[in-house]
C-alpha positions in Angstrom: -0.1 -0.1 0.0 1.2 3.4 -0.9 1.5 6.4 1.5 -1.3 8.0 -0.3 -3.4 5.0 -0.1 -2.9 4.5 3.5 -3.5 8.1 4.2 -7.0 7.8 2.3 -7.6 4.7 4.2 -7.0 6.1 7.5 -9.0 9.5 6.8 -12.0 7.4 5.6 -12.0 5.2 8.6 -11.7 8.5 11.0 -14.6 9.8 9.1 -16.6 6.6 9.8 -15.7 6.5 13.4 -16.6 10.2 14.0 -20.0 9.7 12.1 -20.7 6.5 14.3 -19.8 8.2 17.5 -22.4 11.0 16.8 -24.9 8.8 16.0 -24.3 7.0 19.2 -24.7 10.0 21.0 -28.0 11.0 19.3 -29.3 7.6 20.3 -28.2 8.3 23.9 -29.8 11.8 24.2 -32.9 10.4 22.7 -33.2 7.6 25.0 -32.6 9.8 28.1 -35.0 12.3 26.7 -37.6 9.8 26.5 -37.0 8.2 29.7 -36.9 11.6 31.7 -40.1 12.4 29.6 -41.8 9.3 30.9 -40.6 9.6 34.4 -41.6 13.1 34.8 -45.1 12.6 33.3 -45.8 9.3 35.6 -44.5 11.0 38.8 -45.4 14.8 38.7 -47.8 14.7 35.6 -45.5 17.2 34.1 -44.4 17.4 30.3 -40.9 18.2 29.3 -39.8 21.0 26.9 -39.1 20.2 23.2 -36.4 17.8 22.3 -34.7 20.0 19.8 -33.7 22.9 22.0 -32.5 20.7 24.6 -29.9 18.7 22.4 -28.6 21.0 19.8 -25.4 20.3 18.0 -23.9 23.8 18.6 -23.5 23.1 22.1 -20.9 20.4 22.0 -17.8 22.5 23.1 -16.2 21.8 26.5 -17.8 23.3 29.7 -16.2 24.5 32.8 -17.4 23.2 36.0 -19.4 26.6 36.6 -21.3 26.2 33.1 -22.0 22.8 33.6 -23.4 23.4 37.1 -25.6 26.3 35.8 -26.7 23.8 32.8 -27.7 21.1 35.2 -29.4 23.8 37.5 -31.6 24.9 34.5 -32.4 21.7 33.3 -33.4 20.7 36.9 -36.0 23.7 36.9 -37.2 23.0 33.5 -38.0 19.5 34.6 -39.6 20.5 38.0 -36.9 19.2 40.4 -36.2 20.5 43.7 -33.7 23.1 44.5 -31.0 22.3 47.1 -28.0 24.4 48.1 -24.6 22.7 48.5 
């Protein structure tokens, strides 16, 4: 195999792996959302916000601990959870 052929093979393989990881993440998000929706509806009789705004693709950058905490607090409020101070 020539170096150019090897490079083409590797880049194609990496693109395939990246697409597979994104598909797995989409499935995990969908399953998590559906489970949270079912639990909140059965336990509290509440409906969750729409799926699309919660799992936007442009929100995939790394977060700091403070940003992650604020996001979790916001989702907790949206889903009707209790607030506790740590």
